[in-house]
C-alpha positions as CSV (number, residue, x, y, z in Angstrom):
1,M,128.7,135.8,96.9
2,S,132.5,135.7,97.2
3,N,134.8,136.4,94.3
4,A,135.9,132.7,94.2
5,A,132.3,131.6,93.9
6,R,131.6,134.1,91.1
7,G,134.6,132.6,89.3
8,V,133.5,129.0,89.8
9,Y,129.9,129.5,88.7
10,S,131.0,131.6,85.6
11,V,133.4,128.9,84.4
12,I,130.9,126.1,84.9
13,G,128.4,128.2,82.8
14,F,131.1,128.4,80.2
15,A,131.8,124.7,80.3
16,F,128.1,123.9,79.8
17,M,127.8,126.4,76.8
18,T,131.0,124.8,75.3
19,A,129.4,121.4,75.4
20,V,126.2,122.7,73.7
21,V,128.4,124.3,71.0
22,N,130.5,121.2,70.4
23,V,127.5,118.9,69.9
24,Y,125.8,121.5,67.6
25,A,129.0,122.2,65.7
26,G,129.9,118.6,65.4
27,N,126.8,118.2,63.4
28,V,127.0,121.4,61.4
29,F,130.6,121.0,60.4
30,Q,130.0,117.6,58.8
31,D,128.6,119.6,55.8
32,L,130.0,123.1,56.2
33,N,133.4,124.7,56.2
34,P,134.4,125.5,59.9
35,G,136.5,128.4,58.7
36,V,133.5,130.1,57.0
37,V,131.2,129.6,59.9
38,G,133.9,130.8,62.3
39,A,134.5,133.9,60.2
40,I,130.8,134.9,60.4
41,S,130.6,134.1,64.2
42,F,133.7,135.9,65.3
43,T,133.1,138.9,63.1
44,L,129.6,139.4,64.6
45,A,130.9,138.7,68.2
46,G,134.0,141.0,67.8
47,T,131.9,143.8,66.3
48,A,129.3,143.5,69.1
49,F,131.9,143.7,71.9
50,A,133.9,146.4,70.3
51,G,130.8,148.4,69.6
52,L,129.5,148.2,73.2
53,E,132.9,149.3,74.5
54,V,133.2,152.2,72.1
55,A,129.8,153.4,73.1
56,R,130.7,153.1,76.8
57,R,134.3,154.3,76.8
58,G,135.0,156.0,73.4
59,T,138.7,155.9,72.4
60,A,139.6,154.4,75.8
61,V,138.6,151.1,74.3
62,L,142.2,151.0,72.9
63,D,143.7,151.3,76.4
64,P,144.6,147.6,76.7
65,I,146.5,147.8,73.4
66,R,148.4,150.9,74.6
67,R,149.2,149.5,78.1
68,Q,149.9,145.8,77.3
69,P,150.4,145.4,73.5
70,L,152.3,142.1,73.9
71,D,149.6,140.5,76.0
72,V,146.9,141.7,73.6
73,A,148.9,140.2,70.7
74,A,149.4,136.9,72.5
75,L,145.7,136.9,73.3
76,N,144.8,137.3,69.7
77,V,147.2,134.6,68.5
78,T,146.1,132.0,71.1
79,T,142.4,132.9,70.4
80,A,142.8,132.2,66.7
81,I,144.8,129.0,67.2
82,A,142.5,127.6,69.9
83,W,139.3,128.2,68.0
84,L,140.3,127.3,64.4
85,T,141.9,124.0,65.6
86,V,139.0,123.0,67.7
87,L,136.5,123.7,64.9
88,F,138.4,121.6,62.4
89,S,139.0,118.8,65.0
90,L,135.2,118.3,65.2
91,K,135.2,116.9,61.7
92,Y,137.2,113.9,62.8
93,I,136.4,112.9,66.4
94,E,133.3,112.9,68.7
95,P,132.5,116.1,70.5
96,A,133.0,114.7,74.0
97,I,136.5,113.6,73.1
98,V,137.3,117.0,71.6
99,N,136.1,118.5,74.9
100,V,138.3,116.2,76.9
101,I,141.5,116.6,74.9
102,S,141.2,120.3,74.1
103,L,140.2,121.3,77.6
104,A,141.8,118.8,79.9
105,I,145.4,119.4,78.6
106,G,145.1,122.9,80.0
107,P,145.7,122.0,83.7
108,V,148.7,119.9,82.8
109,F,150.2,122.8,80.9
110,L,149.5,125.4,83.6
111,A,150.8,123.1,86.3
112,L,154.1,123.0,84.5
113,A,154.3,126.5,82.9
114,G,151.7,128.7,84.6
115,S,154.1,130.3,87.2
116,R,156.6,131.1,84.4
117,L,153.9,132.9,82.3
118,R,152.6,134.7,85.3
119,K,155.2,135.4,87.9
120,G,154.3,135.3,91.6
121,T,151.8,132.4,91.3
122,A,152.1,128.9,92.8
123,V,150.5,125.6,92.0
124,V,148.8,123.6,94.9
125,S,149.9,120.0,95.2
126,G,146.3,118.8,94.9
127,E,146.1,120.6,91.6
128,I,149.2,118.8,90.4
129,V,147.6,115.4,91.4
130,A,144.4,116.4,89.5
131,A,146.3,117.5,86.4
132,V,148.3,114.3,86.3
133,G,145.2,112.2,86.7
134,I,143.4,114.1,84.0
135,F,146.3,113.6,81.7
136,A,146.3,109.9,82.2
137,L,142.6,109.8,81.4
138,I,143.3,111.8,78.2
139,L,145.7,109.1,77.1
140,V,143.0,106.4,77.7
141,L,140.4,108.4,75.7
142,T,143.0,109.0,73.0
143,W,143.6,105.2,72.8
144,G,139.8,104.7,72.7
145,S,139.4,107.0,69.8
146,I,142.2,105.5,67.7
147,T,141.1,101.9,68.4
148,G,137.4,102.6,67.6
149,R,136.1,102.3,71.1
150,S,134.6,105.8,71.1
151,A,130.9,106.6,70.4
152,V,131.6,107.3,66.7
153,G,133.2,103.9,66.2
154,A,136.4,103.2,64.2
155,I,137.2,106.4,62.3
156,G,140.6,105.5,61.0
157,H,144.0,106.1,62.4
158,R,144.8,109.0,60.1
159,E,141.5,110.9,60.9
160,A,141.7,110.1,64.6
161,A,145.4,111.2,64.8
162,L,144.6,114.5,63.0
163,G,141.6,115.2,65.2
164,I,143.6,114.5,68.3
165,V,146.5,116.7,67.3
166,L,144.2,119.6,66.5
167,A,142.4,119.1,69.8
168,L,145.7,119.1,71.7
169,V,146.9,122.3,70.0
170,S,143.6,123.9,70.8
171,G,143.9,122.9,74.4
172,L,147.4,124.3,74.8
173,A,146.4,127.6,73.1
174,S,143.3,127.8,75.3
175,A,145.5,127.5,78.4
176,G,147.8,130.2,77.3
177,N,144.8,132.3,76.4
178,I,143.5,132.1,80.0
179,V,146.9,133.3,81.3
180,F,147.0,136.3,79.0
181,S,143.4,137.1,79.8
182,K,144.3,137.0,83.5
183,R,147.3,139.3,82.9
184,L,145.1,141.9,81.3
185,S,142.5,141.5,84.0
186,E,145.2,142.1,86.7
187,R,145.9,145.5,85.1
188,G,142.3,146.5,85.7
189,T,141.0,145.6,82.2
190,S,137.3,144.7,82.4
191,P,135.9,141.5,80.9
192,G,134.1,143.5,78.2
193,S,137.3,145.4,77.3
194,V,139.3,142.1,77.0
195,M,136.6,140.7,74.7
196,S,136.7,143.8,72.5
197,V,140.4,143.4,71.6
198,R,140.8,139.6,71.4
199,F,139.3,138.7,68.0
200,F,141.3,140.8,65.5
201,L,143.5,138.0,64.3
202,M,140.8,135.4,64.4
203,I,138.6,137.5,62.1
204,A,141.5,138.1,59.7
205,V,142.5,134.4,59.5
206,S,139.0,133.0,59.2
207,W,138.1,135.4,56.3
208,T,141.4,134.4,54.7
209,V,140.2,130.8,54.8
210,V,136.9,132.0,53.2
211,A,138.7,133.8,50.4
212,T,140.9,130.8,49.6
213,S,138.1,128.2,49.8
214,D,136.8,126.6,46.6
215,Q,133.3,126.1,47.9
216,P,132.8,128.3,51.0
217,H,129.0,127.8,51.0
218,L,128.7,131.3,52.5
219,A,124.9,131.6,52.3
220,A,124.4,128.3,54.0
221,S,126.8,129.3,56.7
222,V,125.1,132.5,57.7
223,V,122.5,131.1,60.1
224,P,124.9,128.6,61.8
225,G,127.4,131.5,62.1
226,I,124.8,133.7,63.8
227,V,123.8,130.9,66.2
228,L,127.4,130.1,67.0
229,A,128.2,133.8,67.5
230,I,125.7,133.8,70.3
231,I,126.1,130.4,72.0
232,S,129.7,129.8,71.2
233,V,131.4,133.2,71.5
234,I,129.4,136.0,73.1
235,I,127.8,134.2,76.0
236,P,130.4,131.6,76.9
237,L,133.5,133.6,76.4
238,Y,132.1,136.5,78.5
239,L,131.4,133.9,81.2
240,L,134.9,132.6,80.9
241,Q,136.3,136.1,81.1
242,L,134.4,136.7,84.4
243,G,135.8,133.5,85.7
244,V,139.3,134.5,84.7
245,K,138.8,137.8,86.6
246,H,137.9,136.1,89.9
247,A,139.8,132.8,89.9
248,E,143.3,131.5,89.3
249,P,144.1,130.3,85.7
250,I,144.7,126.7,86.8
251,T,141.4,126.7,88.7
252,V,139.7,128.0,85.5
253,S,141.4,125.4,83.4
254,L,140.3,122.6,85.8
255,L,136.8,123.7,85.9
256,V,136.3,123.8,82.1
257,C,137.1,120.1,82.2
258,V,133.5,119.4,83.4
259,G,132.5,120.3,79.9
260,P,132.7,116.7,78.6
261,A,130.2,115.6,81.2
262,F,127.8,118.1,79.8
263,A,128.7,117.0,76.2
264,I,128.0,113.3,76.9
265,A,124.5,114.2,78.3
266,L,123.8,116.4,75.3
267,Q,125.0,113.7,72.8
268,L,121.9,111.7,73.8
269,L,119.9,114.3,71.8
270,D,121.9,113.7,68.7
271,G,120.6,110.7,66.7
272,R,124.0,110.3,65.0
273,L,125.9,109.8,68.2
274,S,125.7,107.3,71.1
275,V,127.5,107.3,74.4
276,A,130.5,105.1,74.6
277,P,131.1,103.3,78.0
278,L,134.7,104.2,77.9
279,S,133.8,107.9,77.4
280,I,131.5,107.7,80.4
281,V,134.0,106.2,82.7
282,C,136.9,108.6,81.7
283,V,134.7,111.7,81.8
284,L,133.3,110.9,85.2
285,G,136.8,110.4,86.4
286,I,137.9,113.7,85.0
287,V,135.0,115.4,86.8
288,A,136.0,113.9,90.1
289,L,139.6,115.0,89.6
290,V,138.4,118.6,88.8
291,A,136.5,118.6,92.1
292,W,139.6,117.4,93.9
293,G,141.8,120.1,92.3
294,V,139.3,123.0,92.9
295,R,138.9,121.9,96.5
296,A,142.6,121.8,97.0
297,R,142.9,125.4,95.8
298,N,140.1,126.5,98.1
299,V,141.6,124.8,101.1
300,A,145.0,126.3,100.4
301,A,143.6,129.7,99.9
302,R,141.6,129.6,103.1
303,P,143.5,131.7,105.7
304,S,144.0,130.4,109.2
305,G,143.6,133.9,110.6
306,P,143.2,137.4,109.2
307,G,145.0,137.7,105.9
308,P,147.5,140.5,105.5
309,V,146.0,143.8,104.4
310,V,147.7,145.9,101.7
311,V,147.6,149.7,102.4
312,V,148.5,151.9,99.5
313,D,150.1,155.3,100.5
314,A,149.6,155.3,104.3
315,Y,150.0,159.1,104.6
316,S,148.1,161.7,106.5
317,T,145.3,159.9,108.5
318,G,146.5,156.7,106.8
319,R,149.5,156.6,109.1
320,Y,147.2,155.4,111.9
321,L,145.8,152.5,109.8
322,P,148.7,149.9,110.2
323,A,148.5,150.0,114.0
324,A,144.7,149.6,113.8
325,L,145.1,146.5,111.6
326,N,147.8,145.1,113.9
327,K,145.4,145.6,116.8
328,L,142.9,143.2,115.1
329,G,145.6,140.6,114.4
330,A,146.3,141.5,110.7
331,D,149.6,142.3,109.2
332,C,149.9,145.4,107.1
333,I,151.9,145.4,103.9
334,H,152.5,148.8,102.5
335,V,152.7,149.8,98.9
336,Q,154.1,153.2,98.0
337,S,152.7,154.6,94.8
338,E,154.8,156.3,92.2
339,T,153.4,159.8,93.0
340,P,152.6,160.1,96.7
341,D,151.8,163.5,98.2
342,V,155.1,165.3,98.1
343,N,154.2,167.3,101.3
344,L,153.8,164.2,103.5
345,T,156.1,161.7,105.1
346,L,155.7,157.9,105.8
347,D,155.8,156.2,109.2
348,T,157.0,152.6,108.7
349,A,156.8,151.5,112.3
350,A,153.8,149.2,112.1
351,L,154.4,147.9,108.6
352,T,155.3,144.2,107.9
353,E,156.7,145.1,104.5
354,N,157.1,148.3,102.5
355,L,157.0,147.8,98.7
356,R,157.7,150.4,96.1
357,H,155.4,150.4,93.0
358,H,157.3,151.3,89.8
359,G,154.4,151.5,87.3
360,D,153.9,147.8,86.5
361,V,150.7,146.6,88.2
362,T,151.3,143.0,87.2
363,A,154.7,143.0,88.8
364,T,153.5,144.6,92.0
365,A,150.5,142.2,92.2
366,A,152.9,139.3,91.6
367,A,155.0,140.5,94.5
368,L,151.9,140.8,96.8
369,R,150.4,137.5,95.7
370,Q,152.8,135.4,97.8
371,Y,151.5,136.9,101.0
372,G,147.9,135.7,100.6
373,V,146.5,139.2,100.7
374,S,142.9,139.6,101.9
375,Q,142.2,143.2,100.9
376,V,143.8,146.2,99.3
377,I,143.0,149.6,100.8
378,A,143.7,153.2,99.6
379,A,144.7,155.3,102.6
380,A,145.5,158.6,100.7
381,E,144.3,160.2,97.5
382,S,147.5,159.3,95.6
383,G,146.8,155.6,96.2
384,V,143.2,155.4,95.0
385,E,143.7,154.3,91.4
386,L,146.6,151.9,92.2
387,A,144.6,150.3,95.1
388,D,141.7,149.6,92.6
389,Q,144.1,148.1,90.0
390,L,145.9,145.9,92.5
391,S,142.6,144.7,94.0
392,A,141.3,143.8,90.6
393,A,144.6,142.0,89.8
394,L,144.6,140.0,93.1
395,G,140.8,139.3,93.1
396,T,140.3,140.8,96.6
397,P,137.1,142.7,97.6
398,G,137.4,146.0,95.8
399,N,135.5,148.8,94.1
400,G,133.7,148.6,90.8
401,M,135.8,149.0,87.6
402,K,133.2,150.3,85.1
403,R,134.3,153.9,85.7
404,P,137.4,153.7,87.9
405,K,138.6,157.2,86.9
406,S,135.4,158.7,88.4
407,R,137.0,158.2,91.8
408,R,139.9,160.6,91.0
409,D,138.9,162.7,88.0
410,K,136.3,165.2,89.2
411,Y,134.8,165.6,85.7
412,E,134.3,161.9,85.4
413,M,132.9,162.0,88.9
414,V,130.2,164.4,87.8
415,Q,129.5,162.3,84.8
416,A,128.9,159.3,87.0
417,L,126.5,161.2,89.2
418,R,124.6,162.4,86.1
419,A,124.4,158.8,84.8
420,A,122.9,157.8,88.1
421,G,120.4,160.5,88.1
422,L,121.8,162.3,91.2
423,P,122.0,166.0,91.8
424,H,125.3,167.4,90.7
425,A,127.1,170.7,90.0
426,A,127.2,172.2,86.5
427,T,130.8,171.4,85.3
428,I,133.1,171.7,82.4
429,V,136.8,170.9,81.9
430,S,139.0,173.0,79.6
431,G,142.4,174.3,78.9
432,D,141.1,177.5,77.4
433,A,140.4,180.4,79.8
434,D,138.1,182.1,77.2
435,E,136.0,178.9,77.0
436,V,135.6,178.9,80.8
437,V,134.6,182.6,80.8
438,A,132.0,182.0,78.0
439,W,130.6,179.1,79.9
440,A,130.4,181.1,83.2
441,T,128.7,184.0,81.4
442,T,126.1,182.0,79.5
443,E,125.4,178.9,81.6
444,A,126.8,178.8,85.1
445,N,126.5,182.4,86.3
446,W,129.1,184.2,88.4
447,P,130.9,183.3,90.6
448,I,132.4,180.0,89.6
449,V,134.9,177.7,91.2
450,L,138.1,176.6,89.5
451,K,140.3,173.7,90.6
452,P,142.6,170.9,89.1
453,V,140.6,167.9,87.9
454,A,142.4,165.7,90.4
455,S,142.8,168.1,93.3
456,A,142.8,167.2,96.9
457,G,142.0,169.3,99.9
458,T,141.9,173.0,98.9
459,D,144.8,172.6,96.4
460,N,144.5,175.5,93.9
461,V,140.7,175.8,94.6
462,V,139.8,179.3,93.6
463,V,136.5,181.2,93.5
464,C,136.3,183.6,90.6
465,G,133.9,186.4,90.2
466,S,135.1,188.0,87.0
467,P,136.7,187.1,83.6
468,E,140.0,188.6,84.8
469,Q,140.0,186.3,87.9
470,V,139.3,183.3,85.7
471,R,142.2,184.0,83.3
472,A,144.6,184.6,86.2
473,A,143.4,181.4,88.0
474,C,143.6,179.3,84.8
475,A,147.2,180.5,84.1
476,K,148.2,179.6,87.7
477,I,146.6,176.2,87.7
478,I,147.7,175.1,84.2
479,G,151.2,176.4,84.9
480,S,151.6,174.2,88.1
481,A,151.6,170.7,89.3
482,D,149.1,169.1,91.8
483,R,150.1,167.8,95.2
484,Y,151.3,164.6,93.7
485,G,153.7,166.2,91.3
486,V,151.5,165.7,88.2
487,A,151.3,168.6,85.8
488,N,147.9,170.3,85.3
489,H,147.0,170.6,81.7
490,V,143.3,171.6,82.1
491,V,141.1,173.2,84.8
492,L,137.8,172.0,86.2
493,A,135.2,174.8,86.4
494,Q,132.0,174.3,88.4
495,E,129.1,176.4,89.4
496,F,129.4,178.0,92.9
497,L,127.3,176.0,95.3
498,A,125.8,178.2,98.0
499,G,124.7,176.6,101.3
500,A,125.9,174.8,104.3
501,E,128.9,172.5,103.6
502,Y,129.4,169.1,105.3
503,F,131.8,166.3,105.0
504,V,130.8,162.7,105.5
505,N,133.4,160.0,106.3
506,T,132.2,156.5,105.5
507,V,133.5,152.9,105.3
508,S,132.1,150.3,102.9
509,R,132.3,146.6,102.8
510,D,130.7,144.5,100.0
511,G,128.6,147.5,98.9
512,Q,127.2,148.1,102.4
513,H,128.0,151.6,103.8
514,R,128.5,152.8,107.3
515,T,128.7,156.5,108.3
516,A,131.6,157.1,110.6
517,E,131.1,160.8,111.1
518,I,129.4,164.0,109.7
519,W,131.0,167.4,110.3
520,R,129.9,170.9,109.2
521,Y,132.6,173.1,107.6
522,S,133.3,176.7,108.2
523,K,135.6,177.9,105.4
524,R,137.3,181.2,104.8
525,H,137.5,183.0,101.4
526,L,140.7,184.9,101.0
527,P,141.0,188.1,98.9
528,G,142.7,186.3,96.0
529,G,139.9,183.8,95.6
530,N,141.5,181.0,97.5
531,I,139.4,178.9,99.9
532,I,140.9,177.7,103.2
533,F,139.6,175.6,106.0
534,D,138.7,177.6,109.1
535,Y,137.1,175.1,111.5
536,H,134.6,172.2,111.5
537,E,132.3,170.6,114.0
538,P,130.5,167.3,114.2
539,Q,126.8,167.1,113.7
540,S,124.4,164.9,115.7
541,P,123.4,161.8,113.8
542,D,119.8,162.7,114.7
543,D,120.0,166.1,113.0
544,P,117.6,166.1,110.0
545,D,120.0,168.0,107.7
546,A,122.8,165.6,108.6
547,Q,120.5,162.6,107.8
548,R,119.7,164.1,104.4
549,V,123.3,164.6,103.6
550,A,124.2,161.1,104.7
551,Q,121.5,159.5,102.6
552,Y,122.6,161.4,99.5
553,T,126.3,160.5,100.3
554,H,125.5,156.8,100.3
555,Q,123.8,157.2,96.9
556,V,127.0,158.9,95.7
557,L,129.1,156.0,96.9
558,D,126.9,153.6,94.9
559,A,127.2,155.8,91.8
560,L,131.0,155.9,92.0
561,E,131.1,152.1,92.8
562,I,132.9,152.6,96.1
563,R,132.0,149.2,97.5
564,N,135.0,148.4,99.7
565,G,137.1,150.9,101.6
566,A,136.9,154.4,103.0
567,G,135.1,157.4,101.6
568,H,135.5,161.1,102.2
569,S,132.6,163.1,100.7
570,E,132.1,166.9,100.8
571,V,128.5,167.9,100.2
572,M,126.8,171.2,100.0
573,L,123.3,171.4,101.3
574,T,121.8,173.9,98.8
575,S,118.3,175.2,98.3
576,R,117.7,172.3,95.9
577,G,119.0,169.7,98.3
578,P,122.4,168.0,98.9
579,V,124.9,168.4,96.0
580,L,128.3,166.8,95.9
581,V,131.4,169.0,95.9
582,E,133.7,166.0,95.6
583,C,134.2,162.5,96.9
584,A,137.4,160.6,97.5
585,A,137.7,156.9,97.9
586,R,140.1,157.1,100.9
587,L,140.3,158.1,104.5
588,G,139.4,161.7,105.4
589,G,142.5,163.8,106.2
590,G,143.3,165.6,109.4
591,Q,142.0,163.0,111.8
592,V,143.2,161.9,115.2
593,P,141.5,158.5,116.0
594,E,141.8,159.0,119.8
595,I,139.8,162.3,119.5
596,N,137.2,160.6,117.3
597,L,136.8,157.7,119.8
598,R,136.5,160.1,122.7
599,C,133.9,162.4,121.0
600,L,132.1,160.1,118.6
601,G,132.6,156.6,120.0
602,I,134.3,155.4,116.8
603,S,136.9,156.5,114.3
604,Q,136.9,156.0,110.5
605,V,140.4,154.4,110.8
606,D,139.2,151.8,113.3
607,L,136.0,151.2,111.3
608,L,138.0,150.7,108.1
609,A,140.3,148.2,109.9
610,L,137.2,146.3,111.3
611,A,135.7,146.1,107.8
612,A,138.9,144.7,106.4
613,V,139.6,142.1,109.1
614,E,136.2,141.3,110.6
615,P,133.6,142.0,108.0
616,D,130.8,140.1,109.8
617,E,131.3,142.4,112.8
618,F,131.2,145.4,110.5
619,H,128.0,144.4,108.9
620,R,126.3,144.1,112.4
621,L,126.9,147.8,113.0
622,P,124.0,150.3,112.3
623,E,124.2,152.4,109.2
624,T,125.1,155.4,111.2
625,A,127.9,154.1,113.4
626,Y,128.8,157.1,115.5
627,R,127.3,159.0,118.4
628,L,127.9,162.5,119.6
629,L,129.5,162.0,123.0
630,E,131.4,165.3,123.4
631,R,131.5,168.5,121.3
632,P,134.9,169.2,119.6
633,R,135.9,171.9,117.2
634,H,138.7,171.1,114.7
635,V,140.5,174.4,114.1
636,S,142.9,174.7,111.2
637,L,145.9,176.9,112.0
638,I,146.3,179.8,109.7
639,N,149.5,181.8,109.2
640,P,148.3,185.3,108.2
641,D,151.6,186.6,106.7
642,D,154.4,185.4,104.5
643,G,157.4,184.3,106.5
644,G,157.6,182.9,110.0
645,V,158.3,179.4,111.3
646,V,156.6,176.6,113.0
647,P,156.5,177.7,116.7
648,S,158.5,175.9,119.3
649,Y,156.9,173.7,122.0
650,D,157.3,176.4,124.5
651,A,155.8,179.0,122.2
652,M,152.7,176.8,121.7
653,A,152.1,176.8,125.5
654,V,149.7,179.7,125.0
655,I,147.5,177.4,123.0
656,R,147.7,174.5,125.4
657,E,146.6,176.9,128.2
658,L,143.2,177.5,126.6
659,P,140.5,175.9,128.8
660,S,139.0,173.8,126.0
661,Y,142.4,172.8,124.5
662,A,142.6,169.0,123.7
663,H,145.2,168.2,121.1
664,T,147.6,169.7,118.5
665,V,149.0,168.3,115.3
666,M,151.7,170.3,113.5
667,A,152.3,169.7,109.8
668,H,156.1,170.4,110.1
669,P,158.8,170.2,112.8
670,E,159.6,173.0,115.0
671,G,161.4,175.9,113.2
672,H,160.2,174.8,109.7
673,P,159.7,177.9,107.5
674,L,156.1,178.9,106.8
675,S,154.4,180.8,104.0
676,R,151.1,182.6,104.2
677,T,148.3,180.0,104.5
678,I,146.3,179.7,101.2
679,D,145.4,176.0,101.3
680,V,145.8,172.8,103.3
681,V,149.5,172.4,102.4
682,T,150.4,175.9,103.7
683,S,148.5,175.4,107.0
684,P,150.8,175.0,110.0
685,G,148.6,172.3,111.4
686,F,145.4,172.0,113.5
687,V,144.1,172.1,117.0
688,Y,141.2,170.4,118.7
689,L,139.1,172.3,121.2
690,I,136.6,170.2,123.2
691,S,134.0,171.5,125.7
692,D,130.3,171.0,126.5
693,D,130.1,174.8,126.7
694,P,129.9,176.2,123.2
695,D,130.6,179.7,124.6
696,Q,133.9,178.4,125.9
697,I,134.9,177.0,122.6
698,A,134.0,180.2,120.8
699,A,136.1,182.2,123.3
700,D,139.1,180.0,123.0
701,Y,138.8,180.0,119.2
702,A,138.8,183.8,119.1
703,R,141.8,183.8,121.5
704,L,143.7,181.4,119.2
705,R,143.0,183.6,116.1
706,H,144.2,186.6,118.0
707,L,147.4,184.9,119.0
708,E,148.0,184.0,115.3
709,Q,147.5,187.6,114.3
710,D,149.8,188.8,117.1
711,G,152.9,186.9,116.0
712,L,152.5,183.2,117.0
713,Y,154.5,182.2,113.9
714,S,157.2,184.9,114.2
715,R,160.7,183.9,115.1
716,V,160.3,185.5,118.5
717,P,157.4,183.8,120.4
718,V,154.8,186.2,121.7
719,R,152.9,185.6,125.0
């Protein structure tokens, strides 16, 4: 089901529930104080939503207040106004008319003011026609209520006028409420989180009404209050919030206008009320106009060709992605995050636009909305969280947002695996070296692995075999910043996983995963505890161990809610089976698509572009999408000493002369100074060796390492 369909069905469900509520409440409020019943209902509902969010997220439940305090305040104000006015209006005019006036004024308001409240949005002409037509029918229904042609007969000009004014105020507040809910949703706030912070003012005001009421009839209001909490607040408002997440505010506002049709049908069950012919004609007209407006939005949103794809931080392997998208006929709009990898540069050659993100997701989403974006993709680690937030804001196919931090924070990653019942490494996070030492001694056993919680590659990954090494590593990690310039305040400590290590590169679309490649690592442990890449080789898709690792990896992707986009997972095949080292929701680094196509028949870059532009073609591929056509070895270059420079082209001729040599990628230009290799950042680059003869690859690999030891990176090239 598409995001748009989810939005439509959710809002229709809300409209039906609202009609049920208005018929029920129209009867209840003839004898009870609406403020008292509302106080009970919203207190129960607010407590329920807040309690669930606290249990799920702890103090993070307050994140919307910290990030968008003005939107949360506006949401509370409009919630209180909308509900209190509609509850009191039900004392004076029939429920169907309350529905029409309070709900149908929304499209008119949003057609006029929606783009000002939410920059970057536009109203479709068909929506304007629908809004004007609905407004005209509102006037007819208003005239019918005042002149006694509604189902409740002549109710008096004063009562009718008061009911109509209250319903109009409720409708305007509801329209604003939808916009502020959408703004929160666009910053990645889940429907449950929005619901947990929207009732504070409503609860306070309604209990103030109770306190100042002469005859609150509190006891008699308890049961109706509980019923309304369920059918009026918890269920319908959650449905509405889901609709707001997946659809444009004016589409939501149009769809809720089908509520009066449900209300008229339900009035037949109320002996006090009959159905007025005028109400039937006008309500059916409104339903037709709603259908017209929603169809106009869908037609306008339907792309004539592949919609532009947003790529966040097209660094490392991501630099190949814009060209792959262009090849399939899709434009590439690039968004540069606030903290990209400081060691990498950006190639803008194949980009349609290059936008800088300055911390405001709403503003960046508004700038992107005008392009009719089809998907948002994270290319590099620094773009993972921003891509998720922008995708949620734009309503494009993205990843799950229940635990978005689990795709960057490695402690949260382990917690997600634990919650899913998957094998995982024993892990703690701490800023206290003594606590880490105590944990290693009593629970994890030596050695242990220390790293930053949001590390990438082998950035500050250290194996420690003693308390002294732990203290030294903690001091180094906490006193430094990660590859994205973010200070490390704590360290992640994990059990040392022994076994064969693999990485699995995947692409997912709509929750369906395809394996693009599986390689087996060979890493080198340096004397100081650092771990560096030595070389890696692809595994046959028929290899039983590779199949076990791939199956486990797809379970990891599900646990981390990686549903749309690339994945790079490092997995250790231990004595107890596959165990995740870490998983990244982006392309694997150090790739050359042309080498992958030659040796594996497919590349992760091209597969990701296919999933974004032609999802039907992607879904037709087998779960394991690659084949082992040739046998390459990806060799990481290692500078053995401090000092030296990136060799010249002529100096690298000794590498190109190796019989199995295929390709070289240098991390820096010729002459760039080098330090001793201790991680990915300090590696001079990498070389591909390709041969059907494994002995030839082994011999050429040994020769390459000898050349490095013999001064390849010195200022004077050695032959």
